[in-house]
N, CA, C and O atoms as a Tinker XYZ file with bonds, in Angstrom:
   364  protein
     1  N    101.120000   81.977000   97.454000    73     2
     2  CA   102.611000   82.914000   98.396000    64     1     3
     3  C    101.990000   82.377000  100.045000    63     2     4     5
     4  O    100.858000   81.947000  100.265000    81     3
     5  N    102.928000   82.531000  100.893000    73     3     6
     6  CA   102.305000   82.486000  101.924000    64     5     7
     7  C    103.409000   83.844000  102.934000    63     6     8     9
     8  O    104.628000   83.972000  102.813000    81     7
     9  N    102.865000   84.337000  103.485000    73     7    10
    10  CA   103.639000   85.227000  104.808000    64     9    11
    11  C    102.971000   86.407000  105.716000    63    10    12    13
    12  O    102.286000   87.158000  105.021000    81    11
    13  N    102.998000   86.710000  106.918000    73    11    14
    14  CA   104.772000   87.257000  106.743000    64    13    15
    15  C    105.238000   86.272000  107.526000    63    14    16    17
    16  O    104.730000   85.743000  108.516000    81    15
    17  N    107.148000   85.915000  106.502000    73    15    18
    18  CA   107.876000   85.612000  106.737000    64    17    19
    19  C    108.535000   85.916000  107.994000    63    18    20    21
    20  O    108.958000   85.059000  108.771000    81    19
    21  N    108.611000   87.244000  108.172000    73    19    22
    22  CA   109.089000   88.288000  109.042000    64    21    23
    23  C    108.204000   89.050000  109.837000    63    22    24    25
    24  O    107.086000   89.430000  109.489000    81    23
    25  N    108.855000   89.291000  111.116000    73    23    26
    26  CA   107.394000   90.094000  111.707000    64    25    27
    27  C    107.743000   91.501000  111.341000    63    26    28    29
    28  O    106.994000   92.475000  111.281000    81    27
    29  N    109.051000   91.417000  111.104000    73    27    30
    30  CA   108.685000   93.251000  110.503000    64    29    31
    31  C    109.186000   93.478000  109.088000    63    30    32    33
    32  O    110.406000   93.396000  108.941000    81    31
    33  N    108.567000   93.705000  108.201000    73    31    34
    34  CA   108.461000   94.283000  107.167000    64    33    35
    35  C    109.967000   95.118000  106.656000    63    34    36    37
    36  O    110.494000   96.020000  107.308000    81    35
    37  N    110.380000   94.676000  105.604000    73    35    38
    38  CA   112.139000   95.666000  105.013000    64    37    39
    39  C    111.287000   96.353000  103.986000    63    38    40    41
    40  O    110.176000   95.840000  103.854000    81    39
    41  N    111.530000   97.335000  103.271000    73    39    42
    42  CA   111.765000   97.922000  101.317000    64    41    43
    43  C    112.982000   97.053000  100.646000    63    42    44    45
    44  O    114.197000   96.982000  100.832000    81    43
    45  N    111.903000   96.339000   99.646000    73    43    46
    46  CA   112.887000   95.570000   98.834000    64    45    47
    47  C    112.962000   94.427000   99.093000    63    46    48    49
    48  O    113.422000   93.573000   98.335000    81    47
    49  N    112.355000   94.166000  100.627000    73    47    50
    50  CA   112.340000   92.962000  100.969000    64    49    51
    51  C    111.370000   91.631000  100.887000    63    50    52    53
    52  O    110.486000   91.612000  101.743000    81    51
    53  N    111.412000   90.543000   99.997000    73    51    54
    54  CA   110.299000   89.855000  100.209000    64    53    55
    55  C    109.325000   89.518000  101.124000    63    54    56    57
    56  O    109.696000   88.395000  101.464000    81    55
    57  N    108.065000   89.820000  101.903000    73    55    58
    58  CA   107.532000   89.195000  102.882000    64    57    59
    59  C    107.009000   87.559000  103.019000    63    58    60    61
    60  O    106.936000   86.806000  103.990000    81    59
    61  N    106.732000   87.414000  101.777000    73    59    62
    62  CA   106.193000   86.168000  100.906000    64    61    63
    63  C    107.021000   85.180000  100.791000    63    62    64    65
    64  O    108.121000   85.689000  101.005000    81    63
    65  N    107.181000   83.941000  100.557000    73    63    66
    66  CA   106.762000   82.760000  100.303000    64    65    67
    67  C    106.815000   81.655000   99.649000    63    66    68    69
    68  O    106.274000   80.892000  100.449000    81    67
    69  N    107.125000   80.957000   98.634000    73    67    70
    70  CA   106.198000   80.295000   97.797000    64    69    71
    71  C    105.777000   78.895000   98.688000    63    70    72    73
    72  O    106.733000   78.403000   99.288000    81    71
    73  N    104.638000   78.282000   98.828000    73    71    74
    74  CA   103.795000   77.638000   98.925000    64    73    75
    75  C    104.453000   76.488000   97.858000    63    74    76    77
    76  O    103.747000   76.450000   96.850000    81    75
    77  N    105.433000   75.675000   97.790000    73    75    78
    78  CA   104.985000   74.179000   97.086000    64    77    79
    79  C    103.734000   72.801000   97.776000    63    78    80    81
    80  O    103.294000   72.363000   98.839000    81    79
    81  N    103.650000   72.633000   96.500000    73    79    82
    82  CA   101.846000   71.433000   96.918000    64    81    83
    83  C    100.757000   71.985000   97.208000    63    82    84    85
    84  O     99.840000   71.168000   97.301000    81    83
    85  N    100.293000   73.689000   97.503000    73    83    86
    86  CA    99.024000   73.889000   97.456000    64    85    87
    87  C     98.395000   73.514000   96.855000    63    86    88    89
    88  O     98.748000   73.144000   95.735000    81    87
    89  N     96.498000   73.362000   97.503000    73    87    90
    90  CA    95.511000   73.061000   96.342000    64    89    91
    91  C     94.929000   74.002000   95.752000    63    90    92    93
    92  O     94.202000   74.898000   96.180000    81    91
    93  N     95.356000   73.707000   94.553000    73    91    94
    94  CA    94.347000   75.170000   93.117000    64    93    95
    95  C     93.311000   74.355000   92.856000    63    94    96    97
    96  O     93.244000   73.250000   92.318000    81    95
    97  N     91.874000   75.665000   93.703000    73    95    98
    98  CA    90.528000   74.404000   92.437000    64    97    99
    99  C     89.741000   75.179000   92.263000    63    98   100   101
   100  O     89.604000   76.070000   93.101000    81    99
   101  N     88.889000   75.137000   91.063000    73    99   102
   102  CA    88.018000   76.337000   90.195000    64   101   103
   103  C     86.674000   75.339000   90.307000    63   102   104   105
   104  O     86.204000   74.222000   90.090000    81   103
   105  N     86.471000   76.595000   90.794000    73   103   106
   106  CA    84.725000   76.111000   91.040000    64   105   107
   107  C     83.494000   76.944000   90.095000    63   106   108   109
   108  O     83.464000   78.171000   89.995000    81   107
   109  N     82.513000   76.018000   89.441000    73   107   110
   110  CA    81.145000   76.598000   88.961000    64   109   111
   111  C     80.362000   76.222000   89.865000    63   110   112   113
   112  O     80.455000   75.064000   90.270000    81   111
   113  N     79.406000   77.092000   90.402000    73   111   114
   114  CA    78.649000   77.159000   91.506000    64   113   115
   115  C     79.289000   75.921000   92.748000    63   114   116   117
   116  O     80.167000   76.292000   93.527000    81   115
   117  N     78.760000   74.510000   92.811000    73   115   118
   118  CA    79.206000   74.019000   94.560000    64   117   119
   119  C     79.905000   72.600000   93.678000    63   118   120   121
   120  O     80.069000   71.476000   94.154000    81   119
   121  N     80.252000   73.075000   92.228000    73   119   122
   122  CA    80.587000   71.134000   91.029000    64   121   123
   123  C     82.873000   71.744000   91.509000    63   122   124   125
   124  O     83.491000   72.800000   91.636000    81   123
   125  N     83.190000   70.244000   91.581000    73   123   126
   126  CA    84.509000   71.082000   91.448000    64   125   127
   127  C     84.992000   70.845000   90.056000    63   126   128   129
   128  O     84.766000   69.698000   89.670000    81   127
   129  N     85.692000   71.743000   89.061000    73   127   130
   130  CA    85.843000   71.286000   87.420000    64   129   131
   131  C     87.414000   71.549000   87.296000    63   130   132   133
   132  O     88.009000   71.729000   86.234000    81   131
   133  N     88.060000   71.538000   88.759000    73   131   134
   134  CA    89.564000   71.870000   88.330000    64   133   135
   135  C     89.836000   72.133000   89.400000    63   134   136   137
   136  O     89.236000   72.846000   90.204000    81   135
   137  N     91.279000   71.269000   89.546000    73   135   138
   138  CA    92.075000   70.461000   90.717000    64   137   139
   139  C     93.876000   70.328000   90.312000    63   138   140   141
   140  O     94.485000   69.397000   89.785000    81   139
   141  N     94.341000   71.609000   90.788000    73   139   142
   142  CA    96.278000   70.915000   90.397000    64   141   143
   143  C     96.766000   71.917000   91.779000    63   142   144   145
   144  O     96.591000   72.994000   92.348000    81   143
   145  N     97.187000   71.186000   91.787000    73   143   146
   146  CA    98.641000   71.523000   93.232000    64   145   147
   147  C     99.675000   72.516000   92.669000    63   146   148   149
   148  O     99.834000   72.498000   91.448000    81   147
   149  N    100.349000   73.324000   93.358000    73   147   150
   150  CA   101.079000   74.551000   92.997000    64   149   151
   151  C    102.898000   74.005000   92.801000    63   150   152   153
   152  O    103.175000   74.113000   93.995000    81   151
   153  N    103.752000   73.698000   92.385000    73   151   154
   154  CA   104.821000   73.437000   91.780000    64   153   155
   155  C    105.791000   74.052000   93.269000    63   154   156   157
   156  O    105.323000   74.872000   94.059000    81   155
   157  N    107.515000   73.298000   93.421000    73   155   158
   158  CA   107.574000   73.388000   94.197000    64   157   159
   159  C    108.599000   75.611000   93.931000    63   158   160   161
   160  O    109.553000   75.969000   94.621000    81   159
   161  N    107.896000   76.555000   92.759000    73   159   162
   162  CA   107.721000   77.641000   93.100000    64   161   163
   163  C    106.493000   77.832000   93.359000    63   162   164   165
   164  O    106.569000   78.944000   92.837000    81   163
   165  N    105.322000   77.776000   93.711000    73   163   166
   166  CA   104.348000   77.903000   93.964000    64   165   167
   167  C    103.832000   78.077000   93.128000    63   166   168   169
   168  O    102.671000   77.812000   93.437000    81   167
   169  N    103.861000   78.472000   91.830000    73   167   170
   170  CA   102.907000   78.245000   90.459000    64   169   171
   171  C    102.382000   77.090000   90.119000    63   170   172   173
   172  O    102.879000   75.972000   90.256000    81   171
   173  N    100.997000   77.490000   89.510000    73   171   174
   174  CA    99.991000   76.766000   89.469000    64   173   175
   175  C     99.486000   77.150000   87.894000    63   174   176   177
   176  O     99.717000   78.271000   87.439000    81   175
   177  N     98.862000   76.242000   87.202000    73   175   178
   178  CA    98.829000   76.560000   85.555000    64   177   179
   179  C     97.228000   76.006000   86.149000    63   178   180   181
   180  O     97.240000   75.476000   87.260000    81   179
   181  N     95.861000   76.129000   85.413000    73   179   182
   182  CA    94.715000   75.354000   84.941000    64   181   183
   183  C     93.819000   76.126000   84.177000    63   182   184   185
   184  O     93.308000   77.239000   84.303000    81   183
   185  N     93.761000   74.962000   83.114000    73   183   186
   186  CA    93.882000   75.252000   82.319000    64   185   187
   187  C     91.863000   74.876000   81.860000    63   186   188   189
   188  O     91.372000   73.750000   81.786000    81   187
   189  N     91.036000   76.356000   81.611000    73   187   190
   190  CA    89.663000   75.932000   81.636000    64   189   191
   191  C     88.928000   75.934000   80.832000    63   190   192   193
   192  O     89.650000   75.423000   79.976000    81   191
   193  N     87.557000   76.174000   80.096000    73   191   194
   194  CA    86.979000   76.447000   79.122000    64   193   195
   195  C     86.279000   77.385000   79.463000    63   194   196   197
   196  O     86.000000   77.436000   80.661000    81   195
   197  N     85.741000   78.463000   78.547000    73   195   198
   198  CA    85.431000   79.730000   78.323000    64   197   199
   199  C     84.346000   79.755000   79.851000    63   198   200   201
   200  O     83.828000   78.674000   80.129000    81   199
   201  N     84.016000   81.038000   80.839000    73   199   202
   202  CA    83.067000   80.799000   81.831000    64   201   203
   203  C     83.517000   81.437000   82.974000    63   202   204   205
   204  O     84.452000   82.228000   83.099000    81   203
   205  N     82.874000   81.077000   83.653000    73   203   206
   206  CA    82.975000   81.853000   85.001000    64   205   207
   207  C     82.975000   81.179000   86.642000    63   206   208   209
   208  O     82.038000   80.728000   87.302000    81   207
   209  N     84.541000   81.335000   86.995000    73   207   210
   210  CA    84.629000   80.091000   87.863000    64   209   211
   211  C     85.363000   80.316000   89.690000    63   210   212   213
   212  O     86.373000   81.014000   89.611000    81   211
   213  N     85.135000   79.996000   90.791000    73   211   214
   214  CA    85.848000   80.941000   91.852000    64   213   215
   215  C     87.010000   79.804000   91.707000    63   214   216   217
   216  O     87.045000   78.641000   91.306000    81   215
   217  N     87.878000   80.676000   92.202000    73   215   218
   218  CA    89.159000   79.482000   92.255000    64   217   219
   219  C     89.460000   79.974000   94.128000    63   218   220   221
   220  O     89.330000   81.019000   94.767000    81   219
   221  N     89.916000   78.544000   94.456000    73   219   222
   222  CA    90.096000   79.085000   95.593000    64   221   223
   223  C     91.330000   77.839000   96.014000    63   222   224   225
   224  O     91.144000   76.670000   95.674000    81   223
   225  N     92.798000   78.335000   96.920000    73   223   226
   226  CA    93.626000   77.869000   97.221000    64   225   227
   227  C     93.621000   77.530000   98.424000    63   226   228   229
   228  O     92.519000   77.895000   98.832000    81   227
   229  N     94.362000   76.890000   99.542000    73   227   230
   230  CA    94.674000   76.344000  100.250000    64   229   231
   231  C     95.769000   75.011000  100.919000    63   230   232   233
   232  O     95.345000   73.867000  100.753000    81   231
   233  N     96.787000   75.133000  101.465000    73   231   234
   234  CA    97.660000   74.246000  102.476000    64   233   235
   235  C     97.356000   73.236000  103.484000    63   234   236   237
   236  O     96.413000   73.596000  104.189000    81   235
   237  N     97.728000   72.343000  103.726000    73   235   238
   238  CA    97.826000   72.087000  104.637000    64   237   239
   239  C     98.743000   73.110000  106.012000    63   238   240   241
   240  O     98.336000   73.512000  107.102000    81   239
   241  N    100.123000   73.254000  105.308000    73   239   242
   242  CA   100.752000   73.888000  105.533000    64   241   243
   243  C    100.495000   75.189000  106.538000    63   242   244   245
   244  O    101.015000   75.868000  107.424000    81   243
   245  N     99.414000   75.036000  105.807000    73   243   246
   246  CA    98.441000   76.373000  106.329000    64   245   247
   247  C     97.347000   76.619000  106.099000    63   246   248   249
   248  O     96.815000   77.351000  105.264000    81   247
   249  N     96.677000   75.468000  107.497000    73   247   250
   250  CA    95.688000   74.899000  107.248000    64   249   251
   251  C     94.433000   76.030000  107.780000    63   250   252   253
   252  O     93.433000   76.358000  107.141000    81   251
   253  N     94.772000   76.405000  108.897000    73   251   254
   254  CA    94.283000   77.927000  109.727000    64   253   255
   255  C     93.273000   79.434000  108.340000    63   254   256   257
   256  O     92.297000   80.182000  108.396000    81   255
   257  N     94.596000   79.001000  107.123000    73   255   258
   258  CA    94.115000   79.845000  106.500000    64   257   259
   259  C     93.466000   80.172000  105.642000    63   258   260   261
   260  O     93.785000   79.784000  104.518000    81   259
   261  N     92.530000   80.845000  105.776000    73   259   262
   262  CA    91.203000   80.913000  104.839000    64   261   263
   263  C     91.355000   82.066000  103.638000    63   262   264   265
   264  O     90.860000   83.192000  103.700000    81   263
   265  N     92.050000   81.604000  102.669000    73   263   266
   266  CA    92.532000   83.150000  101.648000    64   265   267
   267  C     91.272000   83.071000  101.131000    63   266   268   269
   268  O     90.580000   82.059000  101.020000    81   267
   269  N     90.840000   84.926000  100.621000    73   267   270
   270  CA    89.379000   84.547000   99.847000    64   269   271
   271  C     89.515000   84.145000   98.799000    63   270   272   273
   272  O     90.546000   84.010000   98.141000    81   271
   273  N     87.807000   83.776000   98.405000    73   271   274
   274  CA    88.254000   82.927000   97.367000    64   273   275
   275  C     87.936000   83.906000   96.209000    63   274   276   277
   276  O     87.118000   84.770000   96.525000    81   275
   277  N     88.428000   83.966000   94.861000    73   275   278
   278  CA    88.782000   84.859000   93.614000    64   277   279
   279  C     87.627000   84.168000   92.648000    63   278   280   281
   280  O     87.467000   82.989000   92.333000    81   279
   281  N     86.808000   85.489000   92.264000    73   279   282
   282  CA    86.230000   85.452000   90.647000    64   281   283
   283  C     87.414000   85.317000   89.679000    63   282   284   285
   284  O     88.567000   85.746000   89.634000    81   283
   285  N     86.573000   84.477000   88.869000    73   283   286
   286  CA    87.025000   84.407000   87.345000    64   285   287
   287  C     86.368000   84.114000   86.340000    63   286   288   289
   288  O     85.508000   83.252000   86.159000    81   287
   289  N     87.087000   85.350000   85.271000    73   287   290
   290  CA    86.488000   85.092000   83.575000    64   289   291
   291  C     86.776000   84.320000   82.864000    63   290   292   293
   292  O     87.507000   84.897000   82.059000    81   291
   293  N     86.684000   83.259000   82.578000    73   291   294
   294  CA    88.025000   82.542000   81.873000    64   293   295
   295  C     87.234000   82.718000   79.890000    63   294   296   297
   296  O     86.176000   82.269000   79.450000    81   295
   297  N     88.332000   83.544000   79.184000    73   295   298
   298  CA    87.890000   83.493000   77.519000    64   297   299
   299  C     88.553000   82.789000   77.129000    63   298   300   301
   300  O     89.168000   82.118000   77.957000    81   299
   301  N     88.742000   82.604000   76.046000    73   299   302
   302  CA    89.777000   81.578000   75.022000    64   301   303
   303  C     90.603000   82.435000   74.734000    63   302   304   305
   304  O     90.416000   83.588000   74.345000    81   303
   305  N     91.857000   81.697000   74.984000    73   303   306
   306  CA    93.231000   82.234000   73.828000    64   305   307
   307  C     93.483000   83.388000   75.418000    63   306   308   309
   308  O     94.239000   84.327000   75.168000    81   307
   309  N     93.073000   83.370000   76.532000    73   307   310
   310  CA    93.563000   84.412000   77.133000    64   309   311
   311  C     94.187000   83.888000   78.555000    63   310   312   313
   312  O     93.503000   83.010000   79.081000    81   311
   313  N     95.024000   84.164000   79.059000    73   311   314
   314  CA    95.872000   83.916000   80.475000    64   313   315
   315  C     95.585000   85.313000   81.467000    63   314   316   317
   316  O     95.649000   86.529000   81.287000    81   315
   317  N     95.151000   84.193000   82.881000    73   315   318
   318  CA    95.386000   85.597000   84.029000    64   317   319
   319  C     95.976000   84.575000   85.158000    63   318   320   321
   320  O     96.107000   83.371000   85.381000    81   319
   321  N     96.308000   86.162000   85.852000    73   319   322
   322  CA    97.101000   85.697000   86.706000    64   321   323
   323  C     96.615000   85.595000   87.740000    63   322   324   325
   324  O     96.165000   86.712000   87.997000    81   323
   325  N     96.300000   84.589000   88.956000    73   323   326
   326  CA    95.303000   84.949000   90.073000    64   325   327
   327  C     96.183000   84.584000   91.320000    63   326   328   329
   328  O     96.254000   83.357000   91.383000    81   327
   329  N     96.847000   85.160000   92.288000    73   327   330
   330  CA    98.173000   85.759000   93.018000    64   329   331
   331  C     96.874000   85.341000   94.334000    63   330   332   333
   332  O     95.833000   85.993000   94.421000    81   331
   333  N     97.221000   84.096000   95.310000    73   331   334
   334  CA    96.875000   84.117000   96.876000    64   333   335
   335  C     97.949000   83.839000   98.047000    63   334   336   337
   336  O     98.850000   83.000000   98.080000    81   335
   337  N     97.525000   84.917000   99.107000    73   335   338
   338  CA    98.817000   84.876000   99.907000    64   337   339
   339  C     98.250000   84.321000  101.152000    63   338   340   341
   340  O     97.745000   85.168000  101.888000    81   339
   341  N     98.206000   82.833000  101.651000    73   339   342
   342  CA    98.407000   82.256000  102.783000    64   341   343
   343  C     98.759000   82.678000  103.723000    63   342   344   345
   344  O     99.942000   82.933000  103.497000    81   343
   345  N     98.508000   83.000000  104.864000    73   343   346
   346  CA    98.541000   83.718000  106.038000    64   345   347
   347  C     98.755000   82.663000  107.309000    63   346   348   349
   348  O     98.014000   81.983000  108.019000    81   347
   349  N    100.912000   83.031000  107.142000    73   347   350
   350  CA   101.448000   82.251000  108.682000    64   349   351
   351  C    101.507000   82.021000  109.736000    63   350   352   353
   352  O    102.274000   81.329000  110.405000    81   351
   353  N     99.910000   83.145000  110.148000    73   351   354
   354  CA   100.069000   83.465000  111.261000    64   353   355
   355  C    101.105000   84.396000  112.122000    63   354   356   357
   356  O    100.767000   84.981000  113.150000    81   355
   357  N    102.053000   84.433000  111.710000    73   355   358
   358  CA   103.160000   85.582000  112.180000    64   357   359
   359  C    103.368000   86.437000  112.691000    63   358   360   361
   360  O    104.293000   86.907000  112.028000    81   359
   361  N    103.119000   87.335000  113.770000    73   359   362
   362  CA   102.892000   88.474000  113.995000    64   361   363
   363  C    103.607000   88.791000  114.553000    63   362   364
   364  O    103.618000   89.960000  114.938000    81   363
């Protein structure tokens, strides 16, 4: 997702939008072990072997936005949601 999309937030109205084509990477140490791009709705799926990974997201549309990496522990048969919000710079 990218946000804010409006300088004023209103209760009940999201202040983010999907980011299609964002690059999402999974790293173990300094090695990239998986790369996918978000779909038109901003969703992605990374299939990883069990282990600990750092997940990063970025987009050319928001190239100055550096969302914090997220560490996840993948285990067999489990699905996790890892969400990112890229900063639009709108204030």
